[in-house]
Backbone as numpy.savetxt, mean C-alpha at the origin, in Angstrom:
# Nx Ny Nz CAx CAy CAz Cx Cy Cz
7.27 -2.88 -20.66 6.63 -3.52 -19.51 5.18 -3.02 -19.39
4.20 -3.92 -19.27 2.80 -3.49 -19.18 2.53 -2.73 -17.89
1.42 -1.99 -17.89 1.05 -1.22 -16.71 0.20 -2.06 -15.77
0.52 -1.99 -14.48 -0.34 -2.60 -13.46 -1.45 -1.65 -13.07
-1.19 -0.34 -13.23 -2.17 0.68 -12.85 -2.12 1.80 -13.87
-3.28 2.16 -14.41 -3.38 3.27 -15.36 -4.52 4.18 -14.93
-4.17 5.39 -14.55 -5.15 6.37 -14.07 -5.31 7.45 -15.13
-6.55 7.74 -15.51 -6.81 8.71 -16.56 -7.89 9.69 -16.14
-7.56 10.97 -16.05 -8.54 12.03 -15.81 -9.25 11.94 -14.48
-8.56 11.48 -13.44 -9.19 11.32 -12.13 -9.46 12.69 -11.50
-10.69 12.92 -11.07 -11.08 14.18 -10.44 -12.00 13.92 -9.26
-11.83 14.74 -8.22 -12.67 14.60 -7.02 -12.76 15.96 -6.35
-13.99 16.37 -6.02 -14.22 17.65 -5.35 -14.96 17.44 -4.05
-14.69 18.32 -3.10 -15.42 18.37 -1.84 -15.90 19.79 -1.63
-17.22 19.96 -1.54 -17.82 21.29 -1.35 -17.31 22.28 -2.38
-17.18 21.83 -3.61 -16.77 22.70 -4.69 -15.27 22.90 -4.82
-14.49 22.36 -3.89 -13.04 22.50 -3.94 -12.43 21.24 -4.54
-11.55 21.42 -5.53 -10.91 20.29 -6.20 -9.83 19.68 -5.32
-10.06 18.44 -4.90 -9.03 17.71 -4.16 -8.11 16.95 -5.10
-8.70 16.46 -6.20 -7.94 15.80 -7.27 -8.42 16.41 -8.58
-7.47 16.86 -9.41 -7.82 17.67 -10.57 -7.27 17.06 -11.86
-8.10 16.27 -12.55 -7.77 15.72 -13.86 -6.40 15.03 -13.84
-6.23 14.13 -12.91 -4.94 13.47 -12.69 -4.80 12.22 -13.55
-3.67 12.11 -14.23 -3.38 10.92 -15.04 -1.95 10.47 -14.78
-1.77 9.17 -14.59 -0.43 8.59 -14.46 -0.52 7.08 -14.64
0.64 6.46 -14.84 0.72 5.02 -15.02 1.81 4.44 -14.12
1.59 3.21 -13.68 2.58 2.51 -12.86 2.88 1.18 -13.53
4.14 0.96 -13.89 4.53 -0.25 -14.60 4.47 -1.47 -13.69
4.13 -2.59 -14.27 4.03 -3.84 -13.52 5.37 -4.19 -12.87
5.33 -4.55 -11.60 6.53 -4.95 -10.87 7.41 -3.82 -10.40
6.97 -2.58 -10.61 7.77 -1.42 -10.21 7.31 -0.89 -8.86
8.15 -0.02 -8.28 7.80 0.70 -7.06 7.68 2.17 -7.44
6.49 2.73 -7.28 6.22 4.10 -7.68 5.84 4.92 -6.45
6.54 6.01 -6.23 6.22 6.90 -5.12 5.21 7.95 -5.53
4.31 8.29 -4.62 3.35 9.37 -4.81 3.58 10.36 -3.68
4.14 11.52 -4.01 4.50 12.49 -2.98 3.88 13.84 -3.27
3.92 14.70 -2.27 3.40 16.05 -2.37 3.27 16.63 -0.98
3.18 17.96 -0.88 3.06 18.59 0.44 1.73 18.23 1.10
1.61 18.56 2.38 0.34 18.34 3.07 -0.78 19.05 2.33
-1.91 18.36 2.18 -3.04 18.94 1.47 -2.95 18.81 -0.04
-1.98 18.03 -0.53 -1.80 17.89 -1.98 -2.85 16.99 -2.61
-3.56 16.21 -1.80 -4.58 15.32 -2.33 -4.18 13.86 -2.36
-3.05 13.52 -1.76 -2.54 12.15 -1.83 -3.50 11.14 -1.21
-4.01 11.45 -0.03 -4.93 10.52 0.64 -6.22 10.35 -0.15
-6.71 11.44 -0.73 -7.92 11.35 -1.55 -7.68 10.49 -2.78
-6.51 10.65 -3.39 -6.16 9.82 -4.55 -6.17 8.35 -4.16
-5.51 8.05 -3.05 -5.44 6.66 -2.60 -6.83 6.13 -2.25
-7.66 6.96 -1.64 -9.02 6.54 -1.31 -9.84 6.24 -2.57
-9.63 7.04 -3.61 -10.32 6.77 -4.88 -9.83 5.46 -5.49
-8.53 5.22 -5.42 -7.94 4.04 -6.05 -8.25 2.76 -5.29
-8.69 2.88 -4.05 -9.04 1.69 -3.27 -10.53 1.64 -2.96
-11.32 2.44 -3.68 -12.78 2.41 -3.66 -13.40 2.84 -2.34
-12.62 3.51 -1.50 -13.18 4.08 -0.28 -14.00 5.31 -0.63
-13.54 6.04 -1.64 -14.24 7.22 -2.15 -14.49 7.01 -3.64
-15.65 7.44 -4.11 -15.96 7.37 -5.54 -15.64 8.71 -6.19
-14.74 8.75 -7.16 -14.38 10.02 -7.79 -15.52 10.59 -8.63
-15.42 11.88 -8.90 -16.42 12.54 -9.75 -16.24 12.14 -11.21
-15.00 11.92 -11.61 -14.72 11.59 -13.00 -13.40 10.83 -13.07
-13.22 10.14 -14.20 -11.96 9.46 -14.43 -12.14 7.98 -14.70
-11.07 7.38 -15.19 -11.04 5.94 -15.45 -9.77 5.37 -14.85
-9.91 4.23 -14.19 -8.76 3.57 -13.57 -8.77 2.10 -13.97
-7.70 1.67 -14.62 -7.53 0.25 -14.93 -6.43 -0.32 -14.06
-6.74 -1.39 -13.35 -5.77 -2.04 -12.48 -5.70 -3.52 -12.81
-4.51 -4.00 -13.12 -4.31 -5.42 -13.39 -5.26 -5.93 -14.48
-5.60 -5.04 -15.40 -6.42 -5.43 -16.54 -7.92 -5.32 -16.35
-8.39 -4.85 -15.18 -9.83 -4.69 -14.98 -10.17 -3.25 -14.61
-11.44 -2.90 -14.79 -11.93 -1.56 -14.48 -12.08 -1.45 -12.96
-11.14 -0.79 -12.32 -11.12 -0.75 -10.86 -12.33 -0.01 -10.29
-12.75 1.07 -10.94 -13.85 1.86 -10.39 -15.20 1.17 -10.53
-15.26 0.11 -11.31 -16.51 -0.65 -11.44 -16.56 -1.82 -10.46
-15.49 -1.99 -9.71 -15.38 -3.14 -8.82 -15.77 -2.74 -7.40
-16.62 -3.49 -6.71 -16.94 -3.18 -5.31 -15.71 -3.37 -4.43
-15.64 -2.59 -3.37 -14.45 -2.56 -2.53 -14.10 -3.93 -1.98
-15.11 -4.74 -1.63 -14.82 -6.04 -1.01 -14.23 -7.05 -1.98
-14.30 -6.75 -3.28 -13.76 -7.66 -4.28 -12.29 -7.36 -4.61
-11.79 -6.21 -4.19 -10.43 -5.83 -4.58 -9.37 -6.82 -4.11
-9.40 -7.29 -2.84 -8.38 -8.27 -2.44 -8.39 -9.53 -3.31
-9.59 -9.98 -3.69 -9.69 -11.16 -4.55 -9.07 -10.90 -5.91
-9.11 -9.65 -6.36 -8.56 -9.28 -7.66 -7.08 -8.94 -7.59
-6.51 -9.01 -6.39 -5.07 -8.79 -6.24 -4.68 -7.39 -5.83
-5.64 -6.58 -5.39 -5.35 -5.20 -4.98 -5.50 -5.08 -3.47
-4.44 -4.63 -2.81 -4.45 -4.46 -1.36 -3.92 -3.08 -0.99
-4.25 -2.67 0.25 -3.79 -1.38 0.75 -3.41 -1.50 2.22
-2.36 -0.78 2.61 -2.09 -0.56 4.02 -2.47 0.87 4.35
-2.75 1.13 5.63 -3.30 2.42 6.03 -2.33 3.22 6.89
-2.46 4.56 6.79 -1.67 5.44 7.64 -2.02 5.22 9.10
-3.31 5.11 9.38 -3.78 4.76 10.72 -4.00 3.26 10.77
-3.45 2.62 11.76 -3.45 1.17 11.83 -4.86 0.59 11.82
-5.02 -0.52 11.11 -6.29 -1.24 11.04 -6.09 -2.65 11.61
-5.44 -2.73 12.77 -5.15 -4.02 13.39 -6.06 -4.27 14.58
-6.17 -5.53 14.97 -6.88 -5.91 16.19 -5.85 -5.96 17.31
-5.80 -4.90 18.11 -4.69 -4.73 19.04 -4.70 -5.73 20.19
-5.84 -6.32 20.49 -5.90 -7.30 21.58 -5.48 -8.70 21.13
-5.30 -8.89 19.84 -4.87 -10.19 19.32 -3.36 -10.20 19.09
-2.81 -11.38 18.91 -1.38 -11.51 18.68 -1.02 -11.09 17.25
0.27 -10.92 17.03 0.74 -10.56 15.69 0.35 -11.62 14.67
0.56 -12.89 15.01 0.26 -13.95 14.05 -1.24 -14.07 13.79
-2.07 -13.82 14.81 -3.52 -13.83 14.60 -3.92 -12.76 13.59
-3.37 -11.56 13.75 -3.68 -10.47 12.83 -3.25 -10.80 11.41
-2.06 -11.33 11.27 -1.55 -11.63 9.93 -2.36 -12.75 9.28
-2.71 -13.77 10.05 -3.49 -14.89 9.50 -4.82 -14.42 8.94
-5.39 -13.37 9.54 -6.67 -12.85 9.05 -6.55 -12.32 7.62
-5.34 -11.92 7.24 -5.15 -11.42 5.88 -5.32 -12.47 4.81
-5.36 -13.74 5.21 -5.55 -14.83 4.25 -7.01 -14.98 3.82
-7.91 -14.24 4.44 -9.34 -14.44 4.21 -9.72 -14.35 2.74
-9.06 -13.44 2.00 -9.42 -13.26 0.59 -9.10 -14.49 -0.24
-8.18 -15.35 0.26 -7.77 -16.51 -0.52 -8.42 -17.80 -0.05
-9.00 -17.79 1.17 -9.55 -19.02 1.72 -10.92 -19.31 1.10
-11.21 -20.55 0.90 -12.44 -20.94 0.21 -13.35 -21.79 1.08
-12.97 -22.04 2.35 -13.76 -22.95 3.18 -15.15 -22.41 3.46
-15.25 -21.09 3.65 -16.55 -20.47 3.87 -16.96 -20.47 5.33
-17.94 -19.59 5.64 -18.39 -19.42 7.02 -19.10 -20.66 7.55
-19.82 -21.38 6.68 -20.53 -22.58 7.15 -19.54 -23.61 7.68
-18.48 -23.86 6.93 -17.46 -24.81 7.37 -16.80 -24.34 8.65
-16.58 -23.03 8.76 -15.96 -22.47 9.96 -16.85 -22.70 11.18
-18.13 -22.39 11.04 -19.04 -22.52 12.17 -19.23 -23.97 12.59
-19.21 -24.88 11.63 -19.43 -26.29 11.94 -18.14 -27.02 12.30
-17.02 -26.33 12.16 -15.75 -26.96 12.48 -15.40 -28.09 11.53
-15.77 -27.96 10.26 -15.53 -29.02 9.28 -14.04 -29.10 8.93
-13.61 -30.26 8.42 -12.19 -30.43 8.06 -11.67 -29.36 7.11
-12.50 -28.93 6.16 -12.06 -27.91 5.21 -11.66 -26.63 5.94
-12.45 -26.28 6.97 -12.14 -25.09 7.74 -10.86 -25.26 8.54
-10.68 -26.43 9.14 -9.48 -26.67 9.94 -8.23 -26.64 9.06
-8.33 -27.21 7.87 -7.19 -27.17 6.94 -6.88 -25.74 6.53
-7.94 -24.97 6.27 -7.74 -23.58 5.87 -7.09 -22.78 6.98
-7.50 -23.03 8.22 -6.92 -22.32 9.36 -5.44 -22.66 9.51
-5.10 -23.94 9.39 -3.69 -24.33 9.48 -2.87 -23.68 8.37
-3.44 -23.66 7.18 -2.74 -23.05 6.04 -2.55 -21.55 6.26
-3.57 -20.90 6.84 -3.49 -19.46 7.09 -2.36 -19.15 8.07
-2.25 -19.94 9.12 -1.21 -19.68 10.12 0.18 -20.02 9.59
0.29 -21.02 8.74 1.58 -21.33 8.12 2.01 -20.18 7.20
1.05 -19.64 6.46 1.34 -18.51 5.59 1.70 -17.28 6.40
0.99 -17.06 7.51 1.29 -15.93 8.39 2.69 -16.04 8.96
3.08 -17.22 9.39 4.43 -17.42 9.92 5.49 -17.11 8.87
5.23 -17.52 7.63 6.19 -17.25 6.56 6.31 -15.75 6.30
5.18 -15.03 6.34 5.22 -13.58 6.12 5.95 -12.87 7.24
5.71 -13.28 8.48 6.43 -12.68 9.61 7.92 -12.94 9.49
8.30 -14.14 9.07 9.72 -14.45 8.89 10.32 -13.60 7.78
9.57 -13.39 6.71 10.03 -12.58 5.58 10.41 -11.17 6.03
9.67 -10.65 7.00 9.90 -9.29 7.49 10.75 -9.28 8.76
11.28 -10.43 9.16 12.11 -10.49 10.35 11.35 -10.30 11.65
10.09 -10.76 11.67 9.22 -10.53 12.82 8.86 -11.81 13.57
9.56 -12.88 13.32 9.20 -14.16 13.95 9.22 -14.08 15.47
10.11 -13.27 16.03 10.25 -13.21 17.48 9.03 -12.61 18.16
8.25 -11.81 17.44 7.08 -11.17 18.06 5.80 -11.89 17.66
5.91 -13.09 17.12 4.77 -13.86 16.62 3.60 -13.89 17.58
3.85 -14.21 18.84 2.77 -14.44 19.80 2.52 -13.26 20.72
3.18 -12.15 20.46 2.97 -10.99 21.31 1.70 -10.24 20.90
1.03 -9.69 21.90 -0.17 -8.89 21.64 0.23 -7.61 20.91
-0.51 -7.29 19.86 -0.17 -6.14 19.03 -0.12 -4.85 19.85
-1.02 -4.71 20.82 -1.06 -3.50 21.64 0.24 -3.28 22.40
1.01 -4.34 22.63 2.26 -4.24 23.40 3.47 -3.97 22.52
3.27 -3.88 21.21 4.38 -3.68 20.29 4.60 -2.20 20.00
5.84 -1.77 19.72 6.08 -0.40 19.29 5.30 -0.10 18.01
4.97 1.17 17.81 4.15 1.55 16.67 4.80 1.15 15.35
6.11 1.34 15.24 6.80 0.96 14.01 6.68 -0.52 13.71
6.74 -1.35 14.76 6.58 -2.79 14.58 5.15 -3.13 14.20
4.19 -2.42 14.77 2.80 -2.63 14.39 2.60 -2.36 12.89
3.27 -1.33 12.37 3.16 -1.03 10.95 3.70 -2.20 10.11
4.77 -2.84 10.59 5.32 -3.98 9.87 4.37 -5.18 9.92
3.68 -5.34 11.05 2.68 -6.41 11.15 1.56 -6.18 10.14
1.16 -4.93 9.99 0.11 -4.62 9.01 0.58 -4.95 7.59
1.86 -4.66 7.30 2.40 -5.01 5.99 2.39 -6.52 5.79
2.78 -7.27 6.82 2.76 -8.73 6.72 1.35 -9.23 6.44
0.36 -8.62 7.08 -1.03 -9.03 6.84 -1.45 -8.77 5.40
-0.98 -7.67 4.83 -1.30 -7.40 3.43 -0.63 -8.41 2.51
0.58 -8.82 2.85 1.34 -9.71 1.97 0.74 -11.10 1.88
0.13 -11.59 2.97 -0.40 -12.96 2.93 -1.59 -13.09 1.99
-2.20 -11.97 1.62 -3.29 -12.00 0.65 -2.77 -12.14 -0.78
-1.43 -12.21 -0.91 -0.78 -12.37 -2.21 -1.20 -11.29 -3.20
-1.00 -10.02 -2.84 -1.39 -8.94 -3.75 -0.48 -8.88 -4.96
-1.04 -8.42 -6.05 -0.22 -8.10 -7.23 -0.02 -6.60 -7.34
-0.92 -5.84 -6.71 -0.82 -4.39 -6.64 -1.06 -3.98 -5.20
-0.04 -3.38 -4.57 -0.11 -3.00 -3.16 0.06 -1.50 -3.04
-0.94 -0.84 -2.45 -0.88 0.60 -2.21 -0.60 0.83 -0.74
0.46 1.58 -0.46 0.93 1.75 0.91 0.82 3.21 1.32
0.12 3.46 2.42 -0.12 4.82 2.90 0.73 5.07 4.14
1.80 5.85 3.96 2.70 6.23 5.05 3.20 5.02 5.85
3.79 4.02 5.21 4.22 2.83 5.95 5.34 3.09 6.94
6.12 4.17 6.74 7.25 4.44 7.63 6.88 5.33 8.81
5.62 5.74 8.90 5.20 6.59 10.02 5.46 5.88 11.34
6.12 6.56 12.26 6.41 5.99 13.56 7.65 5.14 13.61
8.33 4.96 12.49 9.55 4.15 12.46 10.78 5.02 12.69
11.80 4.43 13.30 13.07 5.13 13.41 13.87 4.92 12.12
15.05 5.53 12.06 15.83 5.49 10.81 16.20 4.06 10.43
16.59 3.26 11.40 16.97 1.87 11.11 15.79 1.09 10.56
14.62 1.28 11.17 13.42 0.56 10.72 13.00 0.99 9.32
13.05 2.30 9.05 12.63 2.78 7.73 13.62 2.35 6.64
14.91 2.28 7.00 15.90 1.80 6.04 15.64 0.34 5.68
15.35 -0.46 6.69 15.04 -1.87 6.45 13.74 -2.01 5.66
12.76 -1.15 5.95 11.51 -1.17 5.19 11.78 -0.90 3.72
12.68 0.04 3.43 13.03 0.32 2.04 13.57 -0.90 1.33
14.41 -1.67 2.03 14.96 -2.89 1.44 13.85 -3.92 1.20
12.91 -4.01 2.14 11.80 -4.95 1.98 10.95 -4.57 0.77
10.65 -3.29 0.64 9.83 -2.82 -0.48 10.50 -3.13 -1.81
11.80 -2.88 -1.90 12.52 -3.19 -3.13 12.46 -4.69 -3.43
12.60 -5.50 -2.39 12.59 -6.95 -2.57 11.22 -7.45 -3.03
10.16 -6.82 -2.51 8.81 -7.24 -2.90 8.60 -7.07 -4.40
9.15 -5.98 -4.95 9.04 -5.77 -6.38 9.96 -6.67 -7.18
11.23 -6.74 -6.75 12.23 -7.47 -7.52 12.04 -8.98 -7.47
11.72 -9.51 -6.29 11.66 -10.96 -6.12 10.25 -11.53 -6.22
9.26 -10.75 -5.83 7.89 -11.26 -5.80 7.01 -10.67 -6.91
7.52 -9.69 -7.64 6.77 -9.11 -8.74 5.58 -8.28 -8.32
5.56 -7.82 -7.07 4.45 -7.00 -6.58 4.65 -5.56 -7.03
3.64 -4.97 -7.63 3.67 -3.56 -7.98 3.25 -2.75 -6.76
4.02 -1.70 -6.45 3.76 -0.93 -5.24 3.58 0.54 -5.58
2.49 1.12 -5.08 2.29 2.57 -5.10 2.48 3.05 -3.68
3.50 3.86 -3.46 3.94 4.24 -2.13 3.68 5.71 -1.86
2.78 6.00 -0.92 2.56 7.37 -0.44 3.37 7.52 0.85
4.32 8.45 0.85 5.25 8.52 1.98 5.87 9.91 2.09
6.04 10.37 3.36 6.70 11.66 3.62 8.20 11.50 3.83
8.65 10.28 4.14 10.08 10.04 4.37 10.79 10.04 3.02
11.44 11.17 2.70 12.05 11.30 1.38 13.23 10.36 1.20
13.93 10.03 2.28 15.01 9.07 2.16 14.49 7.72 1.70
13.38 7.29 2.27 12.76 6.03 1.88 12.27 6.08 0.44
11.59 7.16 0.07 11.05 7.29 -1.28 12.17 7.26 -2.32
13.22 8.03 -2.07 14.30 8.12 -3.05 15.07 6.81 -3.18
15.16 6.05 -2.11 15.93 4.80 -2.16 15.11 3.62 -2.67
13.81 3.64 -2.44 12.98 2.47 -2.75 12.29 2.53 -4.10
12.07 3.73 -4.63 11.19 3.88 -5.80 11.96 3.87 -7.12
11.34 3.27 -8.13 11.84 3.33 -9.50 11.45 4.66 -10.15
10.21 5.08 -9.88 9.71 6.35 -10.39 8.91 7.04 -9.30
8.77 8.35 -9.45 8.06 9.15 -8.45 7.09 10.09 -9.16
5.88 10.18 -8.62 4.86 11.10 -9.10 4.69 12.19 -8.04
4.68 13.44 -8.47 4.55 14.56 -7.53 3.25 15.30 -7.83
2.42 15.47 -6.80 1.17 16.20 -6.95 1.14 17.40 -6.00
0.55 18.47 -6.47 0.30 19.67 -5.67 -1.12 20.12 -5.96
-1.92 20.29 -4.92 -3.32 20.67 -5.06 -4.06 19.75 -6.03
-3.76 18.47 -5.91 -4.45 17.47 -6.72 -4.02 17.37 -8.16
-3.00 18.15 -8.55 -2.54 18.15 -9.93 -1.14 17.56 -10.03
-0.90 16.86 -11.12 0.43 16.33 -11.39 1.34 17.47 -11.81
2.47 17.64 -11.09 3.42 18.68 -11.50 4.72 18.09 -12.03
5.00 16.82 -11.71 6.23 16.20 -12.19 6.16 14.70 -12.01
6.87 13.98 -12.85 7.07 12.55 -12.66 8.39 12.16 -13.31
9.04 11.16 -12.73 10.33 10.74 -13.26 11.06 9.86 -12.27
12.31 9.59 -12.57 13.15 8.80 -11.67 13.48 9.64 -10.44
13.96 9.00 -9.36 14.37 9.79 -8.19 15.38 10.87 -8.53
16.33 10.56 -9.41 17.33 11.55 -9.80 16.68 12.73 -10.52
15.73 12.44 -11.40 15.04 13.51 -12.12 14.20 14.36 -11.18
13.56 13.73 -10.22 12.73 14.48 -9.27 13.59 15.37 -8.39
14.74 14.87 -7.95 15.64 15.68 -7.14 16.08 16.95 -7.86
16.21 16.86 -9.18 16.71 17.99 -9.95 15.60 18.87 -10.53
14.34 18.50 -10.30 13.22 19.23 -10.89 12.93 20.48 -10.07
13.05 21.64 -10.71 12.90 22.90 -9.97 11.48 23.13 -9.48
10.48 22.62 -10.22 9.10 22.75 -9.75 8.91 21.97 -8.45
9.51 20.80 -8.38 9.40 19.99 -7.17 10.15 20.64 -6.02
11.34 21.13 -6.30 12.13 21.80 -5.26 11.35 22.97 -4.68
10.74 23.74 -5.54 10.00 24.92 -5.09 8.72 24.54 -4.34
8.02 23.54 -4.84 6.70 23.21 -4.28 6.76 22.28 -3.08
7.81 21.47 -3.00 7.75 20.42 -1.99 9.04 20.19 -1.22
10.10 19.87 -1.92 11.31 19.44 -1.23 12.02 20.55 -0.50
12.11 21.72 -1.12 12.88 22.80 -0.52 14.32 22.71 -0.97
14.98 23.84 -1.10 16.34 23.86 -1.63 17.28 22.98 -0.83
17.07 22.91 0.50 17.99 22.17 1.34 17.90 20.68 1.16
16.81 20.18 0.55 16.64 18.74 0.39 16.84 18.29 -1.04
17.15 19.21 -1.91 17.29 18.86 -3.32 18.57 18.07 -3.58
């Protein structure tokens, strides 16, 4: 199976301290890959480098067949690369469906001129965006909260709205930063099923940064473990559970 993401020699320092240290790994197309590590392991910095928020000091990253580090950040959604954030990036005064419809922007071609002039192309694009948003909300079981203001929704539900917004952009590579934060056990279990379905049925490759080990172990095909910005282990969930370096550095004997 070809790689959707290939990271080679990624390095990043802040004030002389290595946050990411010569990191290399690959993520197979259509797979779900977990990226885990203790607090301060460099996971957020890695994700920021891979989504062009931060420019690394060194390294090469190929995503979906193109040089990711040579691509400007605003072009990534058009190229099929999307990210969800640990801290919500939603418009809380707008409804759930309004927020999700905005995720269609990378695919719409009507342009700002048509929008400002109210031309038919813009109206058609808007109708298409809301139809797509409704389908994404239904996919995640969120149709009932379609018209509710995001600020009035529980935090876990807001996280699901953000995921729906990412999905309408039709990503081929989706990087998820702590998607289960704020969710209860039932919500995170359902999220795990959704993540598996996105890979199996929609062919979306997912890189999942998550502290919920139950979610990671149930949803991921492979797991990458980093400590102090360095790769210490990678393998299947079963292999990671049995890896003594991982047990010592991250999971703890009680969670092995």
